[in-house]
Backbone bond lengths (Angstrom), bond angles and torsions (degrees), N, CA, C in turn:
res aa  C-N    CA-C-N  psi(-1)  N-CA   C-N-CA  omega(-1)  CA-C   N-CA-C  phi
1 X - - - 1.440 - - 1.529 108.26 -
2 X 1.302 115.77 143.35 1.461 119.10 179.76 1.528 112.08 -83.08
3 X 1.329 117.26 -7.65 1.462 123.42 177.55 1.523 106.20 -162.75
4 X 1.331 116.90 176.19 1.458 117.90 177.41 1.526 108.82 -66.86
5 X 1.319 115.04 151.46 1.457 121.42 -174.17 1.526 107.76 -135.71
6 X 1.316 116.19 148.21 1.456 120.36 -179.59 1.522 112.13 -67.99
7 X 1.320 115.92 156.34 1.465 120.97 -179.31 1.517 111.87 -58.28
8 X 1.327 118.18 -44.37 1.462 120.64 -179.23 1.522 111.30 -61.67
9 X 1.337 116.68 -42.23 1.463 120.58 177.61 1.529 110.87 -62.62
10 X 1.332 116.19 -45.11 1.464 120.99 -178.07 1.526 111.42 -64.35
11 X 1.310 116.83 -42.74 1.466 120.65 179.63 1.527 110.51 -65.72
12 X 1.318 116.57 -43.47 1.469 121.23 179.25 1.519 110.42 -62.11
13 X 1.333 116.93 -45.55 1.461 121.26 179.37 1.528 110.63 -61.72
14 X 1.320 116.79 -51.84 1.463 120.65 -175.91 1.521 112.18 -62.61
15 X 1.322 117.02 -42.59 1.465 119.97 -179.29 1.521 110.67 -61.46
16 X 1.323 118.08 -44.74 1.466 120.84 -179.16 1.515 110.81 -71.52
17 X 1.340 117.29 -39.21 1.461 121.16 -179.30 1.528 110.67 -59.75
18 X 1.320 116.61 -51.59 1.459 119.52 -176.98 1.521 112.23 -70.94
19 X 1.322 117.96 -30.38 1.469 120.32 174.72 1.531 110.06 -65.32
20 X 1.327 117.09 -41.61 1.463 120.74 178.56 1.534 111.29 -67.21
21 X 1.332 116.99 -40.52 1.466 120.96 176.61 1.529 109.68 -60.79
22 X 1.337 116.83 -45.99 1.470 121.23 -179.57 1.518 111.65 -64.27
23 X 1.331 116.85 -25.64 1.463 122.03 179.44 1.526 111.91 -84.12
24 X 1.338 117.19 -0.68 1.460 120.81 176.56 1.518 114.90 92.17
25 X 1.336 117.88 10.78 1.465 121.06 177.35 1.530 109.94 -71.57
26 X 1.322 115.87 155.96 1.463 119.05 174.45 1.528 109.24 -69.04
27 X 1.313 116.10 162.84 1.462 120.67 178.87 1.527 109.65 -60.72
28 X 1.328 117.78 -42.73 1.468 121.27 179.15 1.524 110.86 -61.95
29 X 1.304 116.74 -46.48 1.462 120.98 179.85 1.528 111.08 -62.27
30 X 1.310 117.24 -43.77 1.466 121.31 179.10 1.522 110.34 -61.28
31 X 1.316 116.79 -41.05 1.466 121.49 178.73 1.529 110.73 -62.92
32 X 1.316 116.83 -48.60 1.459 119.90 -178.71 1.525 111.78 -64.66
33 X 1.321 117.21 -41.73 1.465 120.42 177.04 1.525 111.15 -60.81
34 X 1.295 116.24 -38.37 1.468 121.09 -178.97 1.521 111.73 -67.94
35 X 1.325 116.42 -40.51 1.470 119.61 176.77 1.523 110.91 -64.09
36 X 1.315 116.62 -42.59 1.465 120.49 178.39 1.526 110.09 -64.23
37 X 1.316 116.78 -38.54 1.460 120.44 179.38 1.532 111.07 -61.20
38 X 1.320 117.79 -41.04 1.462 120.89 176.36 1.526 109.80 -60.71
39 X 1.330 115.53 -47.39 1.465 120.20 -178.34 1.535 111.51 -63.98
40 X 1.325 116.83 -43.38 1.468 120.67 -178.73 1.529 112.14 -66.47
41 X 1.315 116.93 -25.25 1.462 120.99 176.82 1.528 111.95 -83.68
42 X 1.330 116.26 3.32 1.455 120.37 177.14 1.516 114.31 74.30
43 X 1.322 116.65 17.04 1.463 120.21 -179.95 1.533 108.70 -85.02
44 X 1.325 117.44 149.73 1.465 120.39 -167.02 1.531 117.69 -81.95
45 X 1.300 120.35 -11.58 1.472 119.53 -169.41 1.528 114.19 -114.31
46 X 1.323 117.93 36.21 1.463 119.97 -176.59 1.528 113.85 -63.73
47 X 1.328 118.27 -21.12 1.460 120.55 -177.94 1.527 112.97 -86.74
48 X 1.324 118.47 -9.20 1.464 120.70 -175.17 1.529 115.51 -77.49
49 X 1.328 120.44 -36.00 1.465 117.53 177.60 1.534 110.61 -65.17
50 X 1.314 115.60 128.13 1.456 121.15 178.22 1.520 108.94 -123.04
51 X 1.303 115.88 152.31 1.459 121.02 179.40 1.518 108.19 -109.53
52 X 1.316 116.15 121.72 1.453 122.57 179.19 1.514 108.12 -125.31
53 X 1.317 115.74 136.60 1.470 118.88 178.62 1.525 109.42 -146.24
54 X 1.293 114.97 168.15 1.456 120.93 178.56 1.529 109.77 -63.95
55 X 1.329 117.70 151.57 1.465 120.58 -177.87 1.531 113.91 -58.76
56 X 1.315 117.70 -27.24 1.465 120.06 -177.95 1.531 113.01 -93.28
57 X 1.327 117.75 11.82 1.466 121.97 -179.78 1.518 109.26 -111.70
58 X 1.314 116.71 130.54 1.462 122.33 176.58 1.527 107.98 -102.33
59 X 1.341 118.08 104.19 1.462 119.76 -176.82 1.521 113.53 -66.29
60 X 1.337 117.35 -19.20 1.467 119.48 177.38 1.522 111.65 -75.39
61 X 1.325 116.87 -20.71 1.460 120.88 -179.59 1.528 113.08 -107.62
62 X 1.314 117.21 -8.88 1.462 120.99 -176.41 1.516 110.04 -85.74
63 X 1.325 115.75 120.19 1.448 123.07 175.44 1.514 107.65 -122.51
64 X 1.314 116.31 133.74 1.451 120.84 -178.72 1.519 111.93 -92.44
65 X 1.316 116.66 -17.83 1.466 122.37 179.84 1.528 107.53 -131.00
66 X 1.294 116.22 129.86 1.458 120.40 176.55 1.528 109.51 -122.74
67 X 1.308 115.67 154.83 1.468 120.10 178.26 1.524 109.38 -68.89
68 X 1.323 117.11 145.55 1.464 119.21 176.51 1.530 109.73 -66.90
69 X 1.314 116.57 152.16 1.468 119.29 178.29 1.529 110.81 -61.51
70 X 1.300 114.81 145.25 1.470 119.93 -179.24 1.502 112.43 -75.87
């Protein structure tokens, strides 16, 4: 977070972020979906969550969960 954030905002962000990760979304996609979810719920701090990663990591291509082979 780029600043302190309210509990409701943090819970909303985390719940959507981890749900998106579990669904196989990229880290970048999960982050963006989570920010939008905060905003769509009318909560005030949707701009505070920021995504930071190492220079050699592409968050648009990084997935933490993949589907099992068919």
